[in-house]
N, C-alpha and C positions, 0 to 999 in steps of 0.2 A: 504494500500500500504506500502511496505517496503521502507522507504525513505533513500536515500544515496547520494553519490557523487563520482566524479572522483578524485582519490587520486594519488599523485605523488609517484614515487619509488626511488627518489634520495637518500634516507636514507636506501635503501635496501628493498627487497620484504617483508621481515618479519616485517618491521615496518609499512607498508601501512595499514594493517588491524587495528593495534593499533591506528594509527593516525585517521583513519576513525571513529573508535568507540569513540575516545576522543572528536571529534566534534559532536557526536550524530548520526552517521550513523548506519542504520540497514543493509546496503548493500554497497559494494564499487565496482567501476570500475577502472581499471588501464590500462596503456600501459605496455607491457612486454619488450619494448625497445623503442628507439626514434621513434616516428611516421613518422619522415622525412627520415628514413633510410630503405633500402630494407631488410637488415638483421642486426641483432644485435649480440652481444656476447652471447655465449651459456649460458643458465641458469644452474647453478650448482645444483647438487642434494641437497646440503646443503641449498641453497636459496629456492628451491622449497619446501623442508621439512619445512623450517622456515615459509614460507607463509601459508602452510596448517595448521601448528600448531597454528599460530597466529589467523587464521580465526576461528578455533575451540575454542581457548582460550577466545576470546572476544565475541564469539557467534554471528557472522555475519550470516544473513539469506540467503544471495545471494552474488555471486561474478561474475564479468565479466571482460574480456579483450576487449579493443577496438583496432581493427587492425590499421596498419599504413596508412597514407594518400596517399601513392603512388600507391596503388593497384587499378587497373581498370579491373574488370572481364568482361567488355563489350567492351573492346578495339578492333577495327578492325585491329590494327597493330600487326602482328604476334609476333615480339620480345617483345613488351610491354605486350601482353596477356600471353605469356609464362612466363615472369618474374613475372607477377602478380600472376599467379597460383602457382608458386614455393614459392613466398612470403607468400601466404595464407596457403600453406601446412606447411611452417615453423611456422606460427602463430598458427595453430591447434596443432602442436607438443608442442609448448611452453605452450599453454593453457591447454593441457592435462597433462603436467608435473606438473604444479602448482595447478591443480585441480579446476579451475574455472567452473562455471555452463555454461556460454555462451561466445561466441566470436562474438562481434558485428562488422558488416562490412558494408561499403557503396558498393552497388552492382556495381556501375560504370557508365560510360557515353558512349553512342554509337558513339560519335564524328562525327555525320553527316551521319552515315550509316543507320539510322532508328531504331525505337523501336523494331521491330520484329527481326532484325539481332542482336541488342544488347541483347535482352532478350535470344535469342538462345545461345549466347556466355556465358552469366551469368549461365544459366542452365548447359551447358557443363562444365564450370569451377567448379561449385559446385559439380557436379557428379564426376569429375576427382579427386578433393581433397578428397571427402568422400570415394571414392573407395580405395584410398591409406591410409586411416586412419580408417579401419573398426572397430577397437576396441576402438576408442576414444568415451567417453561419452559426449564430449563437443558439445553443440548445436550451430549451426551457425545461427546467428540472422541478418536478412537483415534489414538495417535501411532505413526508408522512406526518400526520398529527398525532397527538398523545391521546386522543379520544375525549377531549374536554368539550363540554357543552354540545353545540351543534356543528363543531368543526368537521370538515369533510376530509376523507382520505386517511383515516387512521388504520384502515385495513388494506391488505394487498388486493383483494378483488375490486375495491373502489378505485384504487390507484390504476389498476389495469383497465377498468372501464373508462376512466378519464383519458388515458393514453389512447385506447382503441377508438375513441370518438373523434380524435384529431385527424384531419384529412392528410396533412403533411406529417406522417408518422415519424419520419426521421428527425423532426425538429423538437421532439419531446423525449423525456426520460424521467428518472426518479432520483432524488437525493434522500437517503435514509438517515434519519437522526436516531442515534442509539438510545438517548434518553427517552424520546418519544416512543420508540419501539417497546422499550421496557415498560413505560407507563401505560401503554395500550395493552399490555398483557403478554408480551413476547419475551419469554425467558431464554437467555443464551449464555448462562453462566457456567455451564458444564459442557464437555464435548458432546454429550448426548442431546441436551436441549439445543445447543447450537446447530447440531446436525439436523435436528427436527425442524428448526426454524429455516435453515437453508433449503430443506426439501419443500417447505411451504412457499418460500420465495420463488423457487424454481417452478412449482406447479401453479401457483395462484397469480404470480406477477411476471416472472421471467428474470433470471439472473442478468441477462443482457441489458435489461432496462435500468439497472442500478449503475448510475454514472458518477455518483459522489456519495460521501458520508459526512455527516456532522458527528464528530466524536465527543460525546458528552456523557459523563457519569450522571446518575440520577439521585437527587436528594430524597425522593419519595419512593415508597414501596412498589413492587410489581403490581400492575393493574390499578395504580392510583389515579391514572388519567391526569396527573399533574405535571406540567411542563416546568420542572425545576432542575436546572443544570447543576452539576457538581464537578469538581476536579477529578481527574482520572485516578481511580483506586480509592477515593475517599467517599464514595457513595454506595448505593445499594447494588449496583452492578458489580463493582469491584474489578480488580485487575484480571481475574480469570475470564470474565466475559470478553474483555478486550484482547486477551491473549489468543482466544479462538479466532477473533476477527483479523488481527494483523498477521497471523500465520496462515491465512487461507489464500492459496495461490490464485483463486478466482479474482481477488481484489488487488493483484500485483500492480496493475496499471490504473488503479482507481484512486482519486484524491480523497483524503480524509481530513476535514477541517475542524480544528478545535473551536468550540464556542464556550469554553469553560470559564468560570468566574475569575476575574482579575481584581487584585487589590490596589493596583497602582497603574502607572503609565509605562512601566518598564518591561511588561510582558514576562515578569519573573515566573508567574504561575504557568504560562505557556511553555517556558523553557523546561520547567519541572515535568509538566505533563508529556511533552515530547520525549524527554529522557525516559520517562516511565514506559511509554509505548514502545520505544525502540529497544528498551531493555527486555521486552517480552518476546521479541523476535528470536526464533531459534534458527540454527544453521540450516536445518532441513527445509526452511521456507524463507529464503532471502528476499529482500525487498524487490530484487530484479528477477524473481522467478519467472519462468516462461508463462506467457499469458494463455488463458484458456478461452479467450474470446477475441474478436478482431481488435487490432490496436487503434483503429480509427475512432476518434472521439466525436466525429461529426458525420 
C-alpha cells in the first residue's frame, strides 16, 4: 500500500507535496479550498503548475482531493441538491486543474426520503457532473459511510448500485474509510474476519472498485455507527486490523491516506502513525509486491 496522509494547503498548493514527503508520505490528500465553504477562490495557473511540479519533484505515487463537507448529492431539497451538484462540478474542475488522481466524496444523506430515492439522486448527480466534464481524467471516489442517520452508502451493495448507475463507469470508484467500515459493523481485526470481509468486498462490490483508503482507527465500538477517528493502534480496531490491510498484496498499488487526529501543526501524530503502519509490514508482503489488478488508475 502507498501510505500517506491528508496535508494542509495553508502554505500554498506547491508546498503540500513537499510537506507530505518530508513526513514520509508516498501519497497525499488535500482540500482544494475550505471544506466549510460552497466555493473557494479560483486556483491560479501558477499554483496548479507548482503543485504538479512538486508532486513530480518529490515522487509522490498518488494524489487526491477530498470534497467539501456541505455537498449532499442525495438531498430531496431541490435548492440544496442543485447547489451540491454545482459545488461538485467546481470541485472536479479544481481537481482537474491541479492534476490529482481522484476526488473523494461523501455520497450524501437521503434525509428521510428513503434509500432508493437517495440512491437515485446520487446517480443522477454523478451523471450530471460527469456529462459536463467529459475530458477530465479525475476519478470520482465514493466514500463509504459509518451508517449514521440517513447517510447513504454504508454498505457494499449500495456503493455498487451507485457505481453501476453511472453511465461513464470508468470515471467512478470507491474510497474505503477503515473507521467507517468498523463503525458500520465490519470487523477485520483477525485474519479470519479480514478474510471474510474481503470475500464480501469481492462479491458485493468488487475489489477492483477500491481505488483508495482512508486509514483511521476508531474511537467507538464495532457497529457504533459513529464517525470518530483515532490514531493508529490507539482505538478499537487496533494494530492487528491494520496489519491485515497493509500486508494484503491486493492493495500494493492503492493509496492509503491518514485522517487521524492531530494535536498541532507539525504532523507529529502522522509521523507516528506512518511509522506504526510501516512497522506492521512483513517481508513476505513488501510495499512493491506484484499487483493483482491493472496498474492503470484511470
